[in-house]
N, C-alpha and C positions, 0 to 999 in steps of 0.2 A: 195721491203723495206715495212716498218712495221711502224706506230707511235703508241705508247701508250698514249693514249689519256687523261688517268687518274692513276695517280699511288701515292704511298706514298713512297717515297726512303727517305722523310724527318723523318719515324716513326723510333721511338727504334729498330725496329727487325731487321734493316739493319746496326746497330752501328759498326757491329764487322766485315762485308764483303761488303760495299758498292761498291767499287771498283769491285772486284769478279763478285758482281749482275751486275754492269753494262757492264762489260766485255762481261759476259756471252748473255746480251742484243743484244749488236753489233753484236755478233758472229751467234745470229740468226736473223741478217739483220732488227733488230728493231733499226729503224738507228735517232729518235726521240723520244722522252719522255716528259709529261708533267706533272710536280710535282705540286699537290694541295697544299696549305697550308690551316688550317682551325681554327687556334687560334694563339697567338703569337708564340709561340715555333716553330709550323708547318711553320707558315710565313718565319718564320726569316732562317730556314733551306732550303725552299723552293727558295728563293731568294741567299741564298750562292749557293745553288747546281745548278741555272742557270748561275750564273756570272762563277762558276769554271768550267763548261762544256756547249761547242757552241749548242749542241743538244739536250739540256735540257732548256726547258723552265716553267713558274712559272703561278700560280692561287691562289690570294689571294681574303680570303673571311672571316666568320665566321659560321662553321657550328651550327647547328639549336640546337642540342642536348644541346650544350653550350651556346644557346645565353642567359641565364638568367647572365652572367659573362659578353656578351659586354656591353662596354661604348661609349659614342660619341667621346671618346679620341681614342678608338679602330678602329672606323669608318672613322675619321679623316685619321690614318696612313695608313688606307687601300686605302683609295684615293688619297692617296700622292704615293703611292707603285705602283700605277697604271700606273704612265708615267713612270716606270721603263721600259728598254727598250725591257726586256727578260718577264714582264709581259702581257698575253696574253688573260687574262677574270678575272672577278670577281666570286667568289666561294669557295668552293660549299656552296650554302646557299640553303634554300626549308624550307621544315618541315618534321618531326620525331616527329609521334605519338606513336613509341612502347615504348621509352624512356621517363620516366616521372620527368627527369632534370630538364626541362624549360616547364614551362604552356606556353598552346597553343598559347594564346593570346600573351604572349611573343614573341614568335618565329615569329608569324604571322607578329607583329611589325616588326620584325629585318628584315623578308623574303623582305618585302615591301623597306625598309630602302635599302636595298642592292640592290632589281631591280633599283630603283632612283638613286642610287652610281654608277651604271654600266651605265645609261644614261649618266648621268652627264659626263663620263670619256670617253662615246661611247667605252665599250669592250661586249663582250657578257657575258651572265652568266650560271654557271655551277649549276644544280640543283640536287640538295639532295632532294629522296621524298621517306619516309616509311612510310605506314598505312596512309597515306593523300590524296592521289589522288585527293580526290575532292576540297578541300582547295588550293591545289596547284595550279591544272588549275583554278579557280575562281581568283585567288590573281593575277597569271600570265597575265586573261585575264582584269580586274581592273584594274592592273598598265601599261596596254600596253607594255610589256613584247616585244611584235614583232619588236618594235622599235631598238632594238639591236639585238634581236634573242638570242639563247643559246644551249643548250645540257640537256637533260634527261639522267643524268649519271648512268649506271650500271640500264639501264630502265628493268624494270620487271611487267609493266602493259599489256593492252589489246593492240592489233592491233585499235581500235576504238581509245581508248586514244590516243595512237601515232599519229595517223591521226590529231587528235585535237591539240596537239601539232608540229606535224609538219606545222599544217596551220598556227600556232603563228610565224613559223620562225624559230624552233626549229630544231635541229639531235637529233637522235636517239642511245644511244651508249649501245654496250653490251657488258657484259663481260663474267666471268668465268662461271655466271649460265645457258648461252644457251646451253651448255656443258653439264649440268647435267641431267640425264635421264629421270628423275619425271619432268622438269622446262616445261610443256607445253606453258605456256606464251610466254616465252624468242623466245623459236621454232618457232609457230606464228608467232610472229614479225618478227622473221629471214625472214622467208618463205615470207610473204605477204609484208612486206614496202622493197620499193625498192632499191637498194644499193646508188642511190643519197642521201637517207637522214641516211645513217648509217653510225656509227663510231666504233670501239672497244676500249676496254681497258683492262685492270687488274683489278684496285682497289688495287691492291700490295699495304701491304702483304696480303689483304683478299680476299676470295672467290676465291681461287685458282680453274681453270679447272679441270672435269675430264683428265686423273686419278691421278690426284694430291690434289685433295680434301680434306680440313682439314688440309692440310700443309701451310707452309709460301708460298704465292705467290710473283711472280716476274715478269717485264717486259716480260722476253723472252718467256715465257707461252702466250703471246698474240695471239701468231700463232696458239694455240691449238682454241682459238676463233673465227680467221681465218678459220679455216678447217673446224670448225664446221656451220658455215654461207655457206660457199662453199658446203658443203654436203648436204645442207637444200635447199639451191637453185639449185642445181644441176648444178652449174658452178664450175670452177677451184678456187683453191686458189689464185694465182696469180690474177684473175680477182679482187678478193675479195679486197686483199692484195692493189692494183694499186687505185681500187675505195674508200677505206677506207682511205688511204693515202690522196690522191689528197682532200677528203671530210675535211678531220682533218687540212690539210695545209692552204686551202681556209679559213675554220671557223676562227682557230688560226691568219690567217695572218701572217703564220709560212713563209719567202723566202724559194721558191724553190731552 
């Protein structure tokens, strides 16, 4: 059994065939999926999918790229949604210095607000980090994010930074990039970080694993992520599936 811990089934890319995508996931033994919302439209869709399918759960938050668009009313709405029985975390939040839509200071302030919101509603946080590792780690430390813990989604950093995050009560989630031939850091993390701290994801429809790189990703392909971790650790894929599923169910508080 597998769980895709971070997927965007709420994306427009699935408008035509969402049921088929979900059916393929279930046939691949991906028995739970966590759909992540990051703005008004995608949050509404995530909640709708979670209400429609018993094996789908939702994460609600505001993406750093769009931080400049987030209002106090949006944050209040997210806080209210946190009480929904199928909402299991706050996010994805964090920092993204690759795109320049939202100034760094605006992103940082919204990041801090969502960490505090997560602490208020007692849910873990899902972290998006792109080209901003130093500031992400600093803010997590300053805001005592270890109180709720969280996950570094689609982690692409070093083993050393992963260990700092683990010490902050965070899980490390690996996605499609770990299967890329030139992905040195994710492969090192998969090799060195103990299974107890690992989860797997697709971030679909993005970041499809090899040999589907460049195509639309989907939850069924999370199995390829597990297979690559098993190869790197020289253990069975069944061991990876069991450990990462157990970790994710516990992390998100999903009943077994």
